[in-house]
N, C-alpha and C positions, 0 to 999 in steps of 0.2 A: 600538573594539569588537573583542572576541576573535572570531577566525574559528572557525566550526564545521567540524570535520573529519569527513567522511563516507567510510566504506569502502563502495564498491559492489562486492559480491561477484561474483567469477567462479569461485567454488569448487564450485558445483553446477549448472553449465551454464545460468547465467542469461542473460537478455538483457543486453547489455553497454553500459555508459555510453560506451565508446569507439567504439561503432558510430554514427558521425556521421549516417548516414542516418536513424536513429530518434531519437537523443538529443542532437544538437548544440545544440538550443535550451536544454534543461535544463542541459547542461554549461556553456554560455556564460552564461546568465542567473543561475545560482546563484552564480557568482563575484561578480557585482555586488551580491549580497545578503549577502556575507561567508560563503558556504558553499563549502567546497573539497571537491569530490567526486573521489576517487581510486579507480581500479579495483584490487582486491586479489585475488590468485589463491591465497593461502595462508591456510587457515582460521585458523591460530594467530595470524596478524597482524591479523585483522579487529578485534579488540576493543581494539587500541591507539587506535582512533578513537572519537569521541563518539557517532557514529551508524553503524549498519550496515544496509545495504539488501540484501535478497535478492529480486531482481526476476524472478519466474517461474523458480524453481529446478526443474530437470528431473531432478536426481539426488537420491535420498533421503538424509536425514541419518542418521548413525549415532547410537546411543544416547549415546555419549560426546559427540558434537557437540551434541546436544539439551541435555545437562546443562550444557555450557559456555555455551550461549545462556541457559539458565535462570539460572545463577549470575550472569552478567553483567548481566542485566536486573534480577533481584530483589535482588541484593546489591551490585552494583558501579555501579549507576546508569546503565547504557547504554540508549540508545534503539535499538530494533531494529524494522525494517519488513519485512514479508513481503507480496508481491503475487501474486495468482493470476490466473485467467482462467475464462471460462465453460465449462460442460459437461465439466469435468475433463479438458481437453485435456492430453495428455502426462502424465496423472496428477498434474498440478501441484496440483489441489485436495487430493488425498490427501497429497501430500508436504508441503504447507503445514500441513495439519491435524495431521500427526504431531507438529509442533512446537507449533502454536497451541493444541492441546487442553490443554497444560500451563498455559495462561493463560486457560482457560475459553472459548475461541473455536474455531469451525470454519468452513472453507469448504465449502459444500455442492456436490455434483456436479450442478449445476443451472445455470440461466440467468436473467437478468432482462431483461424487455422492457417497453416503455412505448409503447402505441399512440397516445398523445396527445402526450406531451412527449419529442420525439426530434429528431435531425438527419438531413438528407439522405434522408428517406423510409425510414429504417432504424430500426425499433423497438428494435434492440439498442444503438444509440448514444443512450442515454437522457440526458435533461436533468433536472437537479434543483436546486432552490433550498433543499433541506432540509439545509443545512450547519450542523450543530449544534455544531461545535467547529473551531478553527483557521479561523475565518470572517472575520477581519479583512481587509477589502478583497475579500471574496468574496461575490457575490450568487448566482451560479449556476455550475455546472460541467457539463461533458459527461463522462459516465462510460461508455465503450464496452465492450461485451462482458464484462460483469461476472457473476460468480457471486454468489449471495446468501450472507450469513454467518449463522451461528447462534451465539447467546450461551448458553453452558452455565452461566455464573456471572455475577455482577455485573460489568459492564464499561461503559465509556462509548461511546455511539454517536456517531461523528463525522459520518457521512454516510448518508443513506438515500434511497430513491426517493420520488418524489411519490406521492400517493394513487392515481394512475393506473398506477403501475408494478406489475408482477406477476412473481413467480417462475414457473418451469415448473410448480411444484406449486400455484400459485394464491395464494401468500401476497401480501398487499397491502403496498405500500411497504416492500420488503425492506431489510434492513440491508446497506450496501455497504462501509463502513469502520468499524472499531471499535478500541478501545484499552483495554488494561489497564495501569494505572499503579500504582507501588509507592512506599513511603515512602523507598526508597533514592534516589529521583529517576529511576529507570529506568522504561521503558515498553515495551510490546510492541504494535505497530500491525499490524493485518491488513486488507488491501484485497482486494476481490473482483475488481478490474481491475488489470492490469499495464501498460495502454497509455493511461491517462488523462494521462500525462506524456510521451508520445512526441511527435515533431515534428508529427504530424497533429492531435493533440488539444490540445497545450499552449498553442497560440496562440488557442484558441477559448474563448469565455466568460471565466471567471476561473480557468482551470485552472492557469496559471503561478503565480499568487499562492497558490492552494490547495496546489499541490505544494510550493512553498518553505516555506509555513507548516507543512505536515505533516512535511517532512524535519527542520526545525529545532525543531519542537515550540513554535512561536511563533504569535502572532496569535490567541490564544484569545479 
């Protein structure tokens, strides 16, 4: 089986895969799945990989960089994942949306809570079984501190909250992860949470399997 090569960006002040305190489980377990994740600090090198991850980018993207992402997804068949956080912390919702709106998606400067389905008496650590894609081996995930997403155009919803979940604006069962796919084989994935795959969350419920499915574009 061909290994999937993943560039984990450090080009825009992201949370880093080499930070073992947060991501050692993902880094270790992905290798068992044939997924090789490498931290990449030069933007021009990112798209030599099959998949590119921007996990909580804190530095805005230039228009030239946005065009490069667009070309690689729409024309060159690359898989690109952006992850955000709730309440527009560090302006990350805005930064992700600057790129995501080209693909008909937005991260809202809001939050998602679930007073019924959650962990550790914390309504921001929502639980959901509404895994609509990449669900092989996945029954339920914990999705902490997520922003809700907005679809501006037709796109596939991957994950959404339970009927008991609410955004700060009162939207029921908000969209948490969505994807826009293209005939090139490329796709753009947007996630409202950047910590569903950290060491705290990834060993809970089926988060590890969901994370690996999502990165590889497998297990549909």
